[in-house]
N, C-alpha and C positions, 0 to 999 in steps of 0.2 A: 502493501499501500506505500503510495507516495505520501509525503510531509501534508500537502494541500487537502489528499482527503483525511486523514488523521486529525488534523487541525479545524477542518469542516465536520468533523464527526462530533469536535467537542461543539455542547452548546456557548453561546454567549452566557458571560457569569449572569446578566439580568436582563430583562425586558427592557429596563427603564436606559440602558445602551444606547446610545445615540451618537450620529455623527455631526460635527459641525467641520465644515471646509468655508475657508477664509480664502476667496479668489484674491485679495489685495497682498494678503502678505503671505499666499499658495502654502499654505497651511490646512493639513488635517487634525482635529482632535476627535480624540473617545472623549465621552462626556457620558455622567449617570448623572440626572439634573442639572445643575448650573457648577458641579465639581469636573474637573477637567482629568482623565486619567493616563490620557497619553497624548504624544506628542507626536504627532510626523510632518518633518518642513520637506523645504524644496521639493512638493507635489507639481506637477505639471497641469494644466487645464489645456483648453482650447487654444489653439495658435490663433483665434479672432477674439480671444477673450471672453468674459463673463458677458449677461446679456438676463432679461425676461421676454425678450422679442425673438426667441431662435428660430429658424427655419433651416430643415434640410438644404445641407453643403454648402451653412457659414459659417463653419469650425468654433461655433463658439459654445460656451459651456452655460446650459441654462441654470437659472437662480430661481433656489423655492425651494417647500416642503416634498420629499421624494422619499420611497418605501424601497427597501431591499428584496426584489420579486424574484429574481433568481442569483442561484451560486454555482457556476461550475469552471471545470478546469479550460485552459485556453490553450491553444498551441502556439498562439505570438503573442500572450501576453502573463501567461504562468496560468493566474485565473483571472475569472470575469465576475464581478458584483452588479448585477443587472439591476436599474433603481427605473420605476414605473412613469417615464415620461415617454411622451407626453402626457402627462398628469390632468385631470382637472381643471387647476386653477390655469395650466395653459393652454387646454382645450376652448375652456370659456375666452381666456383674454386673445387666444388668436380668433374666435369667432368673434365676438364683437370688434374686434380690430380688423374684420374683413381680410383676414391673412388667410382662413381657412372658408370653403363653402359649407352650406346646410348638409350635402349627402356627405361628406368628411368627419363634419361637426358629431351627426347622428350616427358614426361606427364607430367614433372615437367615445361618446357617450353610451354606444351600447355596450362595449364591452367595460368602462368605467365605471358602469350603473352595477353591476353583477359581481364587482370585485375582479376581475381580470385583468393581466396584466396588458395595457394598451397596446393598440396595433405599432407596427414599427415604421413599415413603409410609409409612413404620413409625409405630407410638405412639412411637416414643423421637423420633420427626421425620427432619430429613434436608434435603437443599438446604442444607449449610454451606461454608463457608471463608472463603477470604480476599478482600476486593473491596476497592473507590472509596468513593465519596462519587457520583459521576455530577453530576447539578444538583442535590446538593442542598446546605443551606447550610453552608458551615465552619466559624462561631462556633458553630454546632446540634451538627455533626460534634467540635468540641474542649471543648463545654461538658460535654455527658453521656453517657451511654453508649445508644445506639441503635436497635441493630441487633434481628433476631430470633431470633440464636443466631452471625451470623455475627463475624468480626472483621475492621473498618473499617479503612482508613487515607485518607487526601488524593489525591487524585490526581497528584500531583506524585510522591508515595512509589510510590503504586502502578508509577506508570514506571520508576521506580528498582529496585524489589522484582521486576519481571518482568524484569530483567536478570539473577536470580541464581535464579530459580527455573525448577524444570520437574518434570513428570510425576513423580512417584516420588521427588520433594523431601520429607526430612521436617519434620514439625513437632510440634514440644510447646508443648502449652498448659498452663501452668502459673499 
């Protein structure tokens, strides 16, 4: 069994654990209530920065409150912790701003209203989460924001974070 499978098999210490991602300081904190339990620095976000109005292909990291919906092995990034983007808040905002039409809005709401992960092939983008750098260059990771919109941490940090996170963990990106 790989170390990731072993770490993933252990449950998070408490359901009160949540993640705070600071897109200005480029840090990710593991929190319990208002108490910081662990801090990961030198994270990378989307090369387009962070925004409340993400669109597919703009390489921005969406801000807001999300929930981890899946944790899986990734050949490219070691481990991928998917979150529920686009969520209800992003869907509502995009519809009000006329960035999505009524048909796409209904499709997103259909799954969101049933508690299912949202469709990932939308004009708002998808396939976002937290991942490692895999075989990528650690120096580049520490120098620039390089992702297509995800939150990346180095592989050692990812192994540590996996011990805290489980499906259902809240993620606040600000």
